[in-house]
C-alpha positions, 0 to 999 in steps of 0.5 A, a space after each residue: 517765825 518758826 524755829 524749825 529749819 526748812 526741809 525738802 520733800 523726800 520725793 521731789 526735793 522741793 522745799 516743804 513747810 513742816 507746820 501747817 502742812 497736811 502731807 508732811 514730810 512731803 510737799 503734796 498729796 501727790 508725793 505722799 501717794 508716790 511714797 506710799 506706792 513705793 512701800 506697797 510695791 516693796 521698792 523700800 525694804 527694812 533690812 533683817 531676816 525674812 518673816 515668811 514661814 514655809 509650810 514645813 516650819 508650820 509642822 514643827 513650831 520649834 523651828 520658828 525660833 
């Protein structure tokens, strides 16, 4: 038997096996795709400064620091 403790799927919270699970840490392909969609639609965000560059910043590279 595995020494790992059981985990819950981060999307639906049902118990999910780690070993032998193609979709880990999710319980299924469905939950994996829901999570991917959330990232793609920017529901999840990593905190920090915006990395978007404005057209005025492109004129003067010194402003990018």
